[in-house]
mmCIF entry with sequence, helices, sheets and N, C-alpha, C, O atoms, coordinates in Angstrom:
data_MODEL
# 
_entry.id   MODEL 
# 
_entity.id                         1 
_entity.type                       polymer 
_entity.pdbx_number_of_molecules   1 
# 
_entity_poly.entity_id                      1 
_entity_poly.type                           'polypeptide(L)' 
_entity_poly.nstd_linkage                   no 
_entity_poly.nstd_monomer                   no 
_entity_poly.pdbx_seq_one_letter_code       
;(UNK)(UNK)(UNK)(UNK)(UNK)(UNK)(UNK)(UNK)(UNK)(UNK)(UNK)(UNK)(UNK)(UNK)(UNK)(UNK)
(UNK)(UNK)(UNK)(UNK)(UNK)(UNK)(UNK)(UNK)(UNK)(UNK)(UNK)(UNK)(UNK)(UNK)(UNK)(UNK)
(UNK)(UNK)(UNK)(UNK)(UNK)(UNK)(UNK)(UNK)(UNK)(UNK)(UNK)(UNK)(UNK)(UNK)(UNK)(UNK)
(UNK)(UNK)(UNK)(UNK)
;
_entity_poly.pdbx_seq_one_letter_code_can   XXXXXXXXXXXXXXXXXXXXXXXXXXXXXXXXXXXXXXXXXXXXXXXXXXXX 
_entity_poly.pdbx_strand_id                 A 
# 
loop_
_entity_poly_seq.entity_id 
_entity_poly_seq.num 
_entity_poly_seq.mon_id 
_entity_poly_seq.hetero 
1 1  UNK n 
1 2  UNK n 
1 3  UNK n 
1 4  UNK n 
1 5  UNK n 
1 6  UNK n 
1 7  UNK n 
1 8  UNK n 
1 9  UNK n 
1 10 UNK n 
1 11 UNK n 
1 12 UNK n 
1 13 UNK n 
1 14 UNK n 
1 15 UNK n 
1 16 UNK n 
1 17 UNK n 
1 18 UNK n 
1 19 UNK n 
1 20 UNK n 
1 21 UNK n 
1 22 UNK n 
1 23 UNK n 
1 24 UNK n 
1 25 UNK n 
1 26 UNK n 
1 27 UNK n 
1 28 UNK n 
1 29 UNK n 
1 30 UNK n 
1 31 UNK n 
1 32 UNK n 
1 33 UNK n 
1 34 UNK n 
1 35 UNK n 
1 36 UNK n 
1 37 UNK n 
1 38 UNK n 
1 39 UNK n 
1 40 UNK n 
1 41 UNK n 
1 42 UNK n 
1 43 UNK n 
1 44 UNK n 
1 45 UNK n 
1 46 UNK n 
1 47 UNK n 
1 48 UNK n 
1 49 UNK n 
1 50 UNK n 
1 51 UNK n 
1 52 UNK n 
# 
_struct_asym.id          A 
_struct_asym.entity_id   1 
# 
loop_
_struct_conf.conf_type_id 
_struct_conf.id 
_struct_conf.pdbx_PDB_helix_id 
_struct_conf.beg_label_comp_id 
_struct_conf.beg_label_asym_id 
_struct_conf.beg_label_seq_id 
_struct_conf.pdbx_beg_PDB_ins_code 
_struct_conf.end_label_comp_id 
_struct_conf.end_label_asym_id 
_struct_conf.end_label_seq_id 
_struct_conf.pdbx_end_PDB_ins_code 
_struct_conf.beg_auth_comp_id 
_struct_conf.beg_auth_asym_id 
_struct_conf.beg_auth_seq_id 
_struct_conf.end_auth_comp_id 
_struct_conf.end_auth_asym_id 
_struct_conf.end_auth_seq_id 
_struct_conf.pdbx_PDB_helix_class 
_struct_conf.details 
_struct_conf.pdbx_PDB_helix_length 
HELX_P HELX_P1 AA1 UNK A 2  ? UNK A 15 ? UNK A 2  UNK A 15 1 ? 14 
HELX_P HELX_P2 AA2 UNK A 17 ? UNK A 51 ? UNK A 17 UNK A 51 1 ? 35 
# 
_struct_conf_type.id          HELX_P 
_struct_conf_type.criteria    ? 
_struct_conf_type.reference   ? 
# 
loop_
_atom_site.group_PDB 
_atom_site.id 
_atom_site.type_symbol 
_atom_site.label_atom_id 
_atom_site.label_alt_id 
_atom_site.label_comp_id 
_atom_site.label_asym_id 
_atom_site.label_entity_id 
_atom_site.label_seq_id 
_atom_site.pdbx_PDB_ins_code 
_atom_site.Cartn_x 
_atom_site.Cartn_y 
_atom_site.Cartn_z 
_atom_site.occupancy 
_atom_site.B_iso_or_equiv 
_atom_site.pdbx_formal_charge 
_atom_site.auth_seq_id 
_atom_site.auth_comp_id 
_atom_site.auth_asym_id 
_atom_site.auth_atom_id 
_atom_site.pdbx_PDB_model_num 
ATOM 1   N N  . UNK A 1 1  ? -54.770 85.524  148.055 1.00 0.00 ? 1  UNK A N  1 
ATOM 2   C CA . UNK A 1 1  ? -54.748 85.755  146.626 1.00 0.00 ? 1  UNK A CA 1 
ATOM 3   C C  . UNK A 1 1  ? -54.020 87.050  146.307 1.00 0.00 ? 1  UNK A C  1 
ATOM 4   O O  . UNK A 1 1  ? -53.155 87.082  145.431 1.00 0.00 ? 1  UNK A O  1 
ATOM 5   N N  . UNK A 1 2  ? -54.363 88.104  147.006 1.00 0.00 ? 2  UNK A N  1 
ATOM 6   C CA . UNK A 1 2  ? -53.693 89.391  146.753 1.00 0.00 ? 2  UNK A CA 1 
ATOM 7   C C  . UNK A 1 2  ? -52.228 89.297  147.155 1.00 0.00 ? 2  UNK A C  1 
ATOM 8   O O  . UNK A 1 2  ? -51.362 89.905  146.525 1.00 0.00 ? 2  UNK A O  1 
ATOM 9   N N  . UNK A 1 3  ? -51.955 88.531  148.209 1.00 0.00 ? 3  UNK A N  1 
ATOM 10  C CA . UNK A 1 3  ? -50.564 88.352  148.629 1.00 0.00 ? 3  UNK A CA 1 
ATOM 11  C C  . UNK A 1 3  ? -49.751 87.712  147.500 1.00 0.00 ? 3  UNK A C  1 
ATOM 12  O O  . UNK A 1 3  ? -48.600 88.087  147.277 1.00 0.00 ? 3  UNK A O  1 
ATOM 13  N N  . UNK A 1 4  ? -50.340 86.760  146.796 1.00 0.00 ? 4  UNK A N  1 
ATOM 14  C CA . UNK A 1 4  ? -49.640 86.121  145.675 1.00 0.00 ? 4  UNK A CA 1 
ATOM 15  C C  . UNK A 1 4  ? -49.420 87.111  144.533 1.00 0.00 ? 4  UNK A C  1 
ATOM 16  O O  . UNK A 1 4  ? -48.357 87.110  143.913 1.00 0.00 ? 4  UNK A O  1 
ATOM 17  N N  . UNK A 1 5  ? -50.408 87.952  144.249 1.00 0.00 ? 5  UNK A N  1 
ATOM 18  C CA . UNK A 1 5  ? -50.251 88.959  143.198 1.00 0.00 ? 5  UNK A CA 1 
ATOM 19  C C  . UNK A 1 5  ? -49.115 89.924  143.532 1.00 0.00 ? 5  UNK A C  1 
ATOM 20  O O  . UNK A 1 5  ? -48.300 90.261  142.674 1.00 0.00 ? 5  UNK A O  1 
ATOM 21  N N  . UNK A 1 6  ? -49.075 90.355  144.769 1.00 0.00 ? 6  UNK A N  1 
ATOM 22  C CA . UNK A 1 6  ? -48.013 91.277  145.191 1.00 0.00 ? 6  UNK A CA 1 
ATOM 23  C C  . UNK A 1 6  ? -46.657 90.603  145.100 1.00 0.00 ? 6  UNK A C  1 
ATOM 24  O O  . UNK A 1 6  ? -45.682 91.216  144.666 1.00 0.00 ? 6  UNK A O  1 
ATOM 25  N N  . UNK A 1 7  ? -46.591 89.334  145.510 1.00 0.00 ? 7  UNK A N  1 
ATOM 26  C CA . UNK A 1 7  ? -45.337 88.596  145.456 1.00 0.00 ? 7  UNK A CA 1 
ATOM 27  C C  . UNK A 1 7  ? -44.847 88.434  144.013 1.00 0.00 ? 7  UNK A C  1 
ATOM 28  O O  . UNK A 1 7  ? -43.662 88.626  143.737 1.00 0.00 ? 7  UNK A O  1 
ATOM 29  N N  . UNK A 1 8  ? -45.736 88.087  143.109 1.00 0.00 ? 8  UNK A N  1 
ATOM 30  C CA . UNK A 1 8  ? -45.365 87.943  141.695 1.00 0.00 ? 8  UNK A CA 1 
ATOM 31  C C  . UNK A 1 8  ? -44.924 89.287  141.123 1.00 0.00 ? 8  UNK A C  1 
ATOM 32  O O  . UNK A 1 8  ? -43.956 89.348  140.366 1.00 0.00 ? 8  UNK A O  1 
ATOM 33  N N  . UNK A 1 9  ? -45.618 90.352  141.474 1.00 0.00 ? 9  UNK A N  1 
ATOM 34  C CA . UNK A 1 9  ? -45.252 91.689  141.000 1.00 0.00 ? 9  UNK A CA 1 
ATOM 35  C C  . UNK A 1 9  ? -43.864 92.074  141.480 1.00 0.00 ? 9  UNK A C  1 
ATOM 36  O O  . UNK A 1 9  ? -43.055 92.574  140.698 1.00 0.00 ? 9  UNK A O  1 
ATOM 37  N N  . UNK A 1 10 ? -43.579 91.848  142.747 1.00 0.00 ? 10 UNK A N  1 
ATOM 38  C CA . UNK A 1 10 ? -42.260 92.193  143.279 1.00 0.00 ? 10 UNK A CA 1 
ATOM 39  C C  . UNK A 1 10 ? -41.157 91.352  142.642 1.00 0.00 ? 10 UNK A C  1 
ATOM 40  O O  . UNK A 1 10 ? -40.064 91.857  142.387 1.00 0.00 ? 10 UNK A O  1 
ATOM 41  N N  . UNK A 1 11 ? -41.430 90.088  142.388 1.00 0.00 ? 11 UNK A N  1 
ATOM 42  C CA . UNK A 1 11 ? -40.430 89.245  141.713 1.00 0.00 ? 11 UNK A CA 1 
ATOM 43  C C  . UNK A 1 11 ? -40.139 89.761  140.311 1.00 0.00 ? 11 UNK A C  1 
ATOM 44  O O  . UNK A 1 11 ? -38.982 89.840  139.900 1.00 0.00 ? 11 UNK A O  1 
ATOM 45  N N  . UNK A 1 12 ? -41.190 90.111  139.581 1.00 0.00 ? 12 UNK A N  1 
ATOM 46  C CA . UNK A 1 12 ? -40.981 90.624  138.223 1.00 0.00 ? 12 UNK A CA 1 
ATOM 47  C C  . UNK A 1 12 ? -40.264 91.961  138.231 1.00 0.00 ? 12 UNK A C  1 
ATOM 48  O O  . UNK A 1 12 ? -39.415 92.207  137.375 1.00 0.00 ? 12 UNK A O  1 
ATOM 49  N N  . UNK A 1 13 ? -40.591 92.835  139.188 1.00 0.00 ? 13 UNK A N  1 
ATOM 50  C CA . UNK A 1 13 ? -39.880 94.110  139.282 1.00 0.00 ? 13 UNK A CA 1 
ATOM 51  C C  . UNK A 1 13 ? -38.405 93.888  139.610 1.00 0.00 ? 13 UNK A C  1 
ATOM 52  O O  . UNK A 1 13 ? -37.537 94.590  139.091 1.00 0.00 ? 13 UNK A O  1 
ATOM 53  N N  . UNK A 1 14 ? -38.129 92.924  140.460 1.00 0.00 ? 14 UNK A N  1 
ATOM 54  C CA . UNK A 1 14 ? -36.736 92.645  140.822 1.00 0.00 ? 14 UNK A CA 1 
ATOM 55  C C  . UNK A 1 14 ? -35.980 92.033  139.648 1.00 0.00 ? 14 UNK A C  1 
ATOM 56  O O  . UNK A 1 14 ? -34.809 92.342  139.427 1.00 0.00 ? 14 UNK A O  1 
ATOM 57  N N  . UNK A 1 15 ? -36.659 91.155  138.893 1.00 0.00 ? 15 UNK A N  1 
ATOM 58  C CA . UNK A 1 15 ? -35.993 90.489  137.778 1.00 0.00 ? 15 UNK A CA 1 
ATOM 59  C C  . UNK A 1 15 ? -35.721 91.462  136.631 1.00 0.00 ? 15 UNK A C  1 
ATOM 60  O O  . UNK A 1 15 ? -34.688 91.364  135.969 1.00 0.00 ? 15 UNK A O  1 
ATOM 61  N N  . UNK A 1 16 ? -36.634 92.390  136.394 1.00 0.00 ? 16 UNK A N  1 
ATOM 62  C CA . UNK A 1 16 ? -36.513 93.355  135.294 1.00 0.00 ? 16 UNK A CA 1 
ATOM 63  C C  . UNK A 1 16 ? -36.340 94.763  135.865 1.00 0.00 ? 16 UNK A C  1 
ATOM 64  O O  . UNK A 1 16 ? -37.169 95.642  135.628 1.00 0.00 ? 16 UNK A O  1 
ATOM 65  N N  . UNK A 1 17 ? -35.271 94.967  136.608 1.00 0.00 ? 17 UNK A N  1 
ATOM 66  C CA . UNK A 1 17 ? -35.078 96.232  137.315 1.00 0.00 ? 17 UNK A CA 1 
ATOM 67  C C  . UNK A 1 17 ? -34.988 97.432  136.392 1.00 0.00 ? 17 UNK A C  1 
ATOM 68  O O  . UNK A 1 17 ? -35.629 98.453  136.641 1.00 0.00 ? 17 UNK A O  1 
ATOM 69  N N  . UNK A 1 18 ? -34.206 97.325  135.337 1.00 0.00 ? 18 UNK A N  1 
ATOM 70  C CA . UNK A 1 18 ? -34.004 98.464  134.438 1.00 0.00 ? 18 UNK A CA 1 
ATOM 71  C C  . UNK A 1 18 ? -35.309 98.815  133.737 1.00 0.00 ? 18 UNK A C  1 
ATOM 72  O O  . UNK A 1 18 ? -35.678 99.987  133.658 1.00 0.00 ? 18 UNK A O  1 
ATOM 73  N N  . UNK A 1 19 ? -35.997 97.821  133.235 1.00 0.00 ? 19 UNK A N  1 
ATOM 74  C CA . UNK A 1 19 ? -37.271 98.038  132.553 1.00 0.00 ? 19 UNK A CA 1 
ATOM 75  C C  . UNK A 1 19 ? -38.290 98.669  133.499 1.00 0.00 ? 19 UNK A C  1 
ATOM 76  O O  . UNK A 1 19 ? -39.005 99.595  133.117 1.00 0.00 ? 19 UNK A O  1 
ATOM 77  N N  . UNK A 1 20 ? -38.354 98.174  134.723 1.00 0.00 ? 20 UNK A N  1 
ATOM 78  C CA . UNK A 1 20 ? -39.291 98.712  135.713 1.00 0.00 ? 20 UNK A CA 1 
ATOM 79  C C  . UNK A 1 20 ? -38.919 100.147 136.077 1.00 0.00 ? 20 UNK A C  1 
ATOM 80  O O  . UNK A 1 20 ? -39.793 101.002 136.218 1.00 0.00 ? 20 UNK A O  1 
ATOM 81  N N  . UNK A 1 21 ? -37.635 100.406 136.226 1.00 0.00 ? 21 UNK A N  1 
ATOM 82  C CA . UNK A 1 21 ? -37.187 101.760 136.570 1.00 0.00 ? 21 UNK A CA 1 
ATOM 83  C C  . UNK A 1 21 ? -37.547 102.746 135.467 1.00 0.00 ? 21 UNK A C  1 
ATOM 84  O O  . UNK A 1 21 ? -37.998 103.855 135.755 1.00 0.00 ? 21 UNK A O  1 
ATOM 85  N N  . UNK A 1 22 ? -37.358 102.361 134.219 1.00 0.00 ? 22 UNK A N  1 
ATOM 86  C CA . UNK A 1 22 ? -37.709 103.233 133.100 1.00 0.00 ? 22 UNK A CA 1 
ATOM 87  C C  . UNK A 1 22 ? -39.207 103.511 133.097 1.00 0.00 ? 22 UNK A C  1 
ATOM 88  O O  . UNK A 1 22 ? -39.623 104.652 132.895 1.00 0.00 ? 22 UNK A O  1 
ATOM 89  N N  . UNK A 1 23 ? -40.022 102.481 133.317 1.00 0.00 ? 23 UNK A N  1 
ATOM 90  C CA . UNK A 1 23 ? -41.471 102.664 133.327 1.00 0.00 ? 23 UNK A CA 1 
ATOM 91  C C  . UNK A 1 23 ? -41.927 103.555 134.482 1.00 0.00 ? 23 UNK A C  1 
ATOM 92  O O  . UNK A 1 23 ? -42.786 104.418 134.295 1.00 0.00 ? 23 UNK A O  1 
ATOM 93  N N  . UNK A 1 24 ? -41.368 103.357 135.658 1.00 0.00 ? 24 UNK A N  1 
ATOM 94  C CA . UNK A 1 24 ? -41.765 104.154 136.819 1.00 0.00 ? 24 UNK A CA 1 
ATOM 95  C C  . UNK A 1 24 ? -41.340 105.614 136.642 1.00 0.00 ? 24 UNK A C  1 
ATOM 96  O O  . UNK A 1 24 ? -42.103 106.527 136.960 1.00 0.00 ? 24 UNK A O  1 
ATOM 97  N N  . UNK A 1 25 ? -40.130 105.832 136.137 1.00 0.00 ? 25 UNK A N  1 
ATOM 98  C CA . UNK A 1 25 ? -39.675 107.206 135.898 1.00 0.00 ? 25 UNK A CA 1 
ATOM 99  C C  . UNK A 1 25 ? -40.511 107.877 134.811 1.00 0.00 ? 25 UNK A C  1 
ATOM 100 O O  . UNK A 1 25 ? -40.827 109.061 134.922 1.00 0.00 ? 25 UNK A O  1 
ATOM 101 N N  . UNK A 1 26 ? -40.864 107.154 133.784 1.00 0.00 ? 26 UNK A N  1 
ATOM 102 C CA . UNK A 1 26 ? -41.697 107.711 132.723 1.00 0.00 ? 26 UNK A CA 1 
ATOM 103 C C  . UNK A 1 26 ? -43.070 108.098 133.238 1.00 0.00 ? 26 UNK A C  1 
ATOM 104 O O  . UNK A 1 26 ? -43.592 109.156 132.889 1.00 0.00 ? 26 UNK A O  1 
ATOM 105 N N  . UNK A 1 27 ? -43.659 107.247 134.068 1.00 0.00 ? 27 UNK A N  1 
ATOM 106 C CA . UNK A 1 27 ? -44.963 107.554 134.639 1.00 0.00 ? 27 UNK A CA 1 
ATOM 107 C C  . UNK A 1 27 ? -44.877 108.775 135.551 1.00 0.00 ? 27 UNK A C  1 
ATOM 108 O O  . UNK A 1 27 ? -45.764 109.628 135.529 1.00 0.00 ? 27 UNK A O  1 
ATOM 109 N N  . UNK A 1 28 ? -43.826 108.862 136.346 1.00 0.00 ? 28 UNK A N  1 
ATOM 110 C CA . UNK A 1 28 ? -43.653 110.012 137.229 1.00 0.00 ? 28 UNK A CA 1 
ATOM 111 C C  . UNK A 1 28 ? -43.478 111.310 136.457 1.00 0.00 ? 28 UNK A C  1 
ATOM 112 O O  . UNK A 1 28 ? -44.045 112.340 136.821 1.00 0.00 ? 28 UNK A O  1 
ATOM 113 N N  . UNK A 1 29 ? -42.691 111.256 135.388 1.00 0.00 ? 29 UNK A N  1 
ATOM 114 C CA . UNK A 1 29 ? -42.499 112.456 134.578 1.00 0.00 ? 29 UNK A CA 1 
ATOM 115 C C  . UNK A 1 29 ? -43.799 112.862 133.887 1.00 0.00 ? 29 UNK A C  1 
ATOM 116 O O  . UNK A 1 29 ? -44.109 114.050 133.806 1.00 0.00 ? 29 UNK A O  1 
ATOM 117 N N  . UNK A 1 30 ? -44.554 111.899 133.395 1.00 0.00 ? 30 UNK A N  1 
ATOM 118 C CA . UNK A 1 30 ? -45.822 112.209 132.733 1.00 0.00 ? 30 UNK A CA 1 
ATOM 119 C C  . UNK A 1 30 ? -46.797 112.859 133.709 1.00 0.00 ? 30 UNK A C  1 
ATOM 120 O O  . UNK A 1 30 ? -47.469 113.827 133.356 1.00 0.00 ? 30 UNK A O  1 
ATOM 121 N N  . UNK A 1 31 ? -46.881 112.342 134.922 1.00 0.00 ? 31 UNK A N  1 
ATOM 122 C CA . UNK A 1 31 ? -47.756 112.937 135.927 1.00 0.00 ? 31 UNK A CA 1 
ATOM 123 C C  . UNK A 1 31 ? -47.313 114.355 136.279 1.00 0.00 ? 31 UNK A C  1 
ATOM 124 O O  . UNK A 1 31 ? -48.142 115.257 136.399 1.00 0.00 ? 31 UNK A O  1 
ATOM 125 N N  . UNK A 1 32 ? -46.006 114.547 136.444 1.00 0.00 ? 32 UNK A N  1 
ATOM 126 C CA . UNK A 1 32 ? -45.491 115.869 136.783 1.00 0.00 ? 32 UNK A CA 1 
ATOM 127 C C  . UNK A 1 32 ? -45.779 116.874 135.664 1.00 0.00 ? 32 UNK A C  1 
ATOM 128 O O  . UNK A 1 32 ? -46.160 118.011 135.942 1.00 0.00 ? 32 UNK A O  1 
ATOM 129 N N  . UNK A 1 33 ? -45.604 116.473 134.426 1.00 0.00 ? 33 UNK A N  1 
ATOM 130 C CA . UNK A 1 33 ? -45.863 117.367 133.293 1.00 0.00 ? 33 UNK A CA 1 
ATOM 131 C C  . UNK A 1 33 ? -47.340 117.721 133.226 1.00 0.00 ? 33 UNK A C  1 
ATOM 132 O O  . UNK A 1 33 ? -47.686 118.872 132.957 1.00 0.00 ? 33 UNK A O  1 
ATOM 133 N N  . UNK A 1 34 ? -48.216 116.750 133.467 1.00 0.00 ? 34 UNK A N  1 
ATOM 134 C CA . UNK A 1 34 ? -49.653 117.030 133.451 1.00 0.00 ? 34 UNK A CA 1 
ATOM 135 C C  . UNK A 1 34 ? -50.040 118.002 134.554 1.00 0.00 ? 34 UNK A C  1 
ATOM 136 O O  . UNK A 1 34 ? -50.860 118.894 134.335 1.00 0.00 ? 34 UNK A O  1 
ATOM 137 N N  . UNK A 1 35 ? -49.464 117.840 135.729 1.00 0.00 ? 35 UNK A N  1 
ATOM 138 C CA . UNK A 1 35 ? -49.777 118.746 136.841 1.00 0.00 ? 35 UNK A CA 1 
ATOM 139 C C  . UNK A 1 35 ? -49.303 120.158 136.529 1.00 0.00 ? 35 UNK A C  1 
ATOM 140 O O  . UNK A 1 35 ? -50.031 121.122 136.769 1.00 0.00 ? 35 UNK A O  1 
ATOM 141 N N  . UNK A 1 36 ? -48.098 120.290 135.998 1.00 0.00 ? 36 UNK A N  1 
ATOM 142 C CA . UNK A 1 36 ? -47.573 121.611 135.654 1.00 0.00 ? 36 UNK A CA 1 
ATOM 143 C C  . UNK A 1 36 ? -48.415 122.253 134.553 1.00 0.00 ? 36 UNK A C  1 
ATOM 144 O O  . UNK A 1 36 ? -48.702 123.449 134.612 1.00 0.00 ? 36 UNK A O  1 
ATOM 145 N N  . UNK A 1 37 ? -48.811 121.474 133.556 1.00 0.00 ? 37 UNK A N  1 
ATOM 146 C CA . UNK A 1 37 ? -49.644 122.018 132.484 1.00 0.00 ? 37 UNK A CA 1 
ATOM 147 C C  . UNK A 1 37 ? -51.000 122.466 133.025 1.00 0.00 ? 37 UNK A C  1 
ATOM 148 O O  . UNK A 1 37 ? -51.524 123.494 132.599 1.00 0.00 ? 37 UNK A O  1 
ATOM 149 N N  . UNK A 1 38 ? -51.563 121.718 133.944 1.00 0.00 ? 38 UNK A N  1 
ATOM 150 C CA . UNK A 1 38 ? -52.844 122.098 134.543 1.00 0.00 ? 38 UNK A CA 1 
ATOM 151 C C  . UNK A 1 38 ? -52.714 123.409 135.319 1.00 0.00 ? 38 UNK A C  1 
ATOM 152 O O  . UNK A 1 38 ? -53.553 124.299 135.180 1.00 0.00 ? 38 UNK A O  1 
ATOM 153 N N  . UNK A 1 39 ? -51.664 123.529 136.135 1.00 0.00 ? 39 UNK A N  1 
ATOM 154 C CA . UNK A 1 39 ? -51.476 124.768 136.899 1.00 0.00 ? 39 UNK A CA 1 
ATOM 155 C C  . UNK A 1 39 ? -51.228 125.954 135.972 1.00 0.00 ? 39 UNK A C  1 
ATOM 156 O O  . UNK A 1 39 ? -51.704 127.058 136.234 1.00 0.00 ? 39 UNK A O  1 
ATOM 157 N N  . UNK A 1 40 ? -50.487 125.732 134.896 1.00 0.00 ? 40 UNK A N  1 
ATOM 158 C CA . UNK A 1 40 ? -50.240 126.795 133.933 1.00 0.00 ? 40 UNK A CA 1 
ATOM 159 C C  . UNK A 1 40 ? -51.544 127.236 133.277 1.00 0.00 ? 40 UNK A C  1 
ATOM 160 O O  . UNK A 1 40 ? -51.785 128.431 133.105 1.00 0.00 ? 40 UNK A O  1 
ATOM 161 N N  . UNK A 1 41 ? -52.376 126.279 132.914 1.00 0.00 ? 41 UNK A N  1 
ATOM 162 C CA . UNK A 1 41 ? -53.666 126.593 132.308 1.00 0.00 ? 41 UNK A CA 1 
ATOM 163 C C  . UNK A 1 41 ? -54.553 127.360 133.283 1.00 0.00 ? 41 UNK A C  1 
ATOM 164 O O  . UNK A 1 41 ? -55.164 128.359 132.903 1.00 0.00 ? 41 UNK A O  1 
ATOM 165 N N  . UNK A 1 42 ? -54.632 126.914 134.519 1.00 0.00 ? 42 UNK A N  1 
ATOM 166 C CA . UNK A 1 42 ? -55.482 127.576 135.505 1.00 0.00 ? 42 UNK A CA 1 
ATOM 167 C C  . UNK A 1 42 ? -54.982 128.982 135.823 1.00 0.00 ? 42 UNK A C  1 
ATOM 168 O O  . UNK A 1 42 ? -55.783 129.886 136.064 1.00 0.00 ? 42 UNK A O  1 
ATOM 169 N N  . UNK A 1 43 ? -53.661 129.171 135.826 1.00 0.00 ? 43 UNK A N  1 
ATOM 170 C CA . UNK A 1 43 ? -53.116 130.507 136.067 1.00 0.00 ? 43 UNK A CA 1 
ATOM 171 C C  . UNK A 1 43 ? -53.542 131.450 134.946 1.00 0.00 ? 43 UNK A C  1 
ATOM 172 O O  . UNK A 1 43 ? -53.978 132.570 135.215 1.00 0.00 ? 43 UNK A O  1 
ATOM 173 N N  . UNK A 1 44 ? -53.423 131.016 133.706 1.00 0.00 ? 44 UNK A N  1 
ATOM 174 C CA . UNK A 1 44 ? -53.832 131.855 132.575 1.00 0.00 ? 44 UNK A CA 1 
ATOM 175 C C  . UNK A 1 44 ? -55.328 132.110 132.572 1.00 0.00 ? 44 UNK A C  1 
ATOM 176 O O  . UNK A 1 44 ? -55.760 133.221 132.263 1.00 0.00 ? 44 UNK A O  1 
ATOM 177 N N  . UNK A 1 45 ? -56.114 131.125 132.904 1.00 0.00 ? 45 UNK A N  1 
ATOM 178 C CA . UNK A 1 45 ? -57.569 131.273 132.945 1.00 0.00 ? 45 UNK A CA 1 
ATOM 179 C C  . UNK A 1 45 ? -57.980 132.266 134.033 1.00 0.00 ? 45 UNK A C  1 
ATOM 180 O O  . UNK A 1 45 ? -58.830 133.125 133.797 1.00 0.00 ? 45 UNK A O  1 
ATOM 181 N N  . UNK A 1 46 ? -57.387 132.156 135.213 1.00 0.00 ? 46 UNK A N  1 
ATOM 182 C CA . UNK A 1 46 ? -57.713 133.079 136.298 1.00 0.00 ? 46 UNK A CA 1 
ATOM 183 C C  . UNK A 1 46 ? -57.255 134.498 135.981 1.00 0.00 ? 46 UNK A C  1 
ATOM 184 O O  . UNK A 1 46 ? -57.937 135.465 136.320 1.00 0.00 ? 46 UNK A O  1 
ATOM 185 N N  . UNK A 1 47 ? -56.101 134.620 135.332 1.00 0.00 ? 47 UNK A N  1 
ATOM 186 C CA . UNK A 1 47 ? -55.588 135.941 134.982 1.00 0.00 ? 47 UNK A CA 1 
ATOM 187 C C  . UNK A 1 47 ? -56.519 136.614 133.972 1.00 0.00 ? 47 UNK A C  1 
ATOM 188 O O  . UNK A 1 47 ? -56.839 137.793 134.122 1.00 0.00 ? 47 UNK A O  1 
ATOM 189 N N  . UNK A 1 48 ? -56.954 135.882 132.949 1.00 0.00 ? 48 UNK A N  1 
ATOM 190 C CA . UNK A 1 48 ? -57.860 136.450 131.953 1.00 0.00 ? 48 UNK A CA 1 
ATOM 191 C C  . UNK A 1 48 ? -59.212 136.774 132.556 1.00 0.00 ? 48 UNK A C  1 
ATOM 192 O O  . UNK A 1 48 ? -59.823 137.778 132.189 1.00 0.00 ? 48 UNK A O  1 
ATOM 193 N N  . UNK A 1 49 ? -59.688 135.960 133.460 1.00 0.00 ? 49 UNK A N  1 
ATOM 194 C CA . UNK A 1 49 ? -60.980 136.196 134.080 1.00 0.00 ? 49 UNK A CA 1 
ATOM 195 C C  . UNK A 1 49 ? -60.938 137.429 134.990 1.00 0.00 ? 49 UNK A C  1 
ATOM 196 O O  . UNK A 1 49 ? -61.933 138.142 135.120 1.00 0.00 ? 49 UNK A O  1 
ATOM 197 N N  . UNK A 1 50 ? -59.783 137.677 135.618 1.00 0.00 ? 50 UNK A N  1 
ATOM 198 C CA . UNK A 1 50 ? -59.642 138.806 136.524 1.00 0.00 ? 50 UNK A CA 1 
ATOM 199 C C  . UNK A 1 50 ? -59.691 140.123 135.740 1.00 0.00 ? 50 UNK A C  1 
ATOM 200 O O  . UNK A 1 50 ? -60.155 141.136 136.264 1.00 0.00 ? 50 UNK A O  1 
ATOM 201 N N  . UNK A 1 51 ? -59.218 140.114 134.498 1.00 0.00 ? 51 UNK A N  1 
ATOM 202 C CA . UNK A 1 51 ? -59.177 141.333 133.693 1.00 0.00 ? 51 UNK A CA 1 
ATOM 203 C C  . UNK A 1 51 ? -60.564 141.773 133.218 1.00 0.00 ? 51 UNK A C  1 
ATOM 204 O O  . UNK A 1 51 ? -60.762 142.950 132.917 1.00 0.00 ? 51 UNK A O  1 
ATOM 205 N N  . UNK A 1 52 ? -61.508 140.865 133.146 1.00 0.00 ? 52 UNK A N  1 
ATOM 206 C CA . UNK A 1 52 ? -62.835 141.223 132.617 1.00 0.00 ? 52 UNK A CA 1 
ATOM 207 C C  . UNK A 1 52 ? -63.627 141.986 133.589 1.00 0.00 ? 52 UNK A C  1 
ATOM 208 O O  . UNK A 1 52 ? -64.763 142.363 133.300 1.00 0.00 ? 52 UNK A O  1 
# 
């Protein structure tokens, strides 16, 4: 059953390459931005906490 799901997914990704590429790149950029924002927030929080 899972083999069929994977096969259908790969067929759809192959058939709609541009659409899939845009979605994958968008997801990757969103994850990267969230990680950078988190590190930026933690850096500021640690810096302010160190001053007290």
